N, C-alpha and C positions, 0 to 999 in steps of 0.2 A: 506492500498501499504505501499508495505517493506518500509525505506530506504537507499540507498545506498552506503555499504561500503566503503570509497578511497583509491586507488591505490596510492600508493608510490610509485609509476612508472611512466614514463614517460607518457606510451602509454598502453593501454589495450583494449581488446575486447568485444564485447556483442553480443549476440547472441537473435535474436528479435524473438517473437515465438508469433506468430502473429492468431487468430483461432477464427469460429463458432462453437459455443456449442449449442450441441445438444440437445431435454429434454430431453431425456434420463440422469439419478443421478447416478446410479446403482455405489454407493461408489466414486464418482469422490474429489468431496471437503476431505474426507479419504486420495484417493493419491492425492492429491493437496498437500496437508499438510508433509505427507511420503516422495514426491520431493522435498519438499525447505528443511526440513531440511537434506536429507540424498545431496540433494546438497552440503548445505553450509557447511559440514563435507568435502568435496572433495579437493584435493590440488590443489591453484591455482583457486577458489572460493571468488569474489569477492564482488559477491551482488546479489540483487532481487530484480524486481521494477517489478506491474502486477498490473492491471485495467480491470473488463467489464463490461458490460453496462446489462440495465433488460434485453437487446431483445439478450442475452447473447456474443457478439462482444468479444471478449479480445484482451488482449495485457498483454506482460508476455514478462522483458527483464533482463538478469542474465549477469552480469560482471563475465570477468574473465582476468588472467596475461600472457594466448598462447593459440594459435590455439593448443596444445597437452593435452592441459587441458582440454580444451572443449573437442575435440576429445574421450580425456578418460573418462567425462562424456556423451558425444555418445553409448560407452560400455557399460555403466553399467551395473549390471547385471538387479537391479529391476529397472530402468528405463529402460530397451527396455522392458520391460512385459507395463511401466505406457505406451510409444509407442503405441506397439500395439491391448493397452485398447481403447486407444485414435483415432490410429485408425481408430476402429469397432465399438465404444458405442457411444463416448461422441464428437469424431466433426463432424460437416456437412465440415469443410473442417477447412485448415490453412497454413499455410507459413514461411518456418524460413529463418531470413537471419542473414548473420554473417557479423558482421565491426568492424573494425580498429576506436578505439578512438586516436582521438592523442594528444585532447586538450579541456583538460574541463574544465569551469568556470560558477559563477552564485554572485547572488547578496540577 
């Protein structure tokens, strides 16, 4: 799991992607690594956290400075290709939630 890069802003956004993987791999792990690297180069990207269990259920949360940054990432050409491949081969189902983070604290 990657550690989040903390924002210096008062609030920021989280994109929560939960999914159930299919048994088909056909390049999934390579594409996931490529997408994480590409996302990290996008303006407004703050960080990512991801977990997946042995049965294929997973959650990836990416953090962004703005809704505009999220929208630009969603429209990224390489990301569009990965999204389509995910729909066709890699995911039995998925859900996306976008949330505004108003406050963060930890111990």
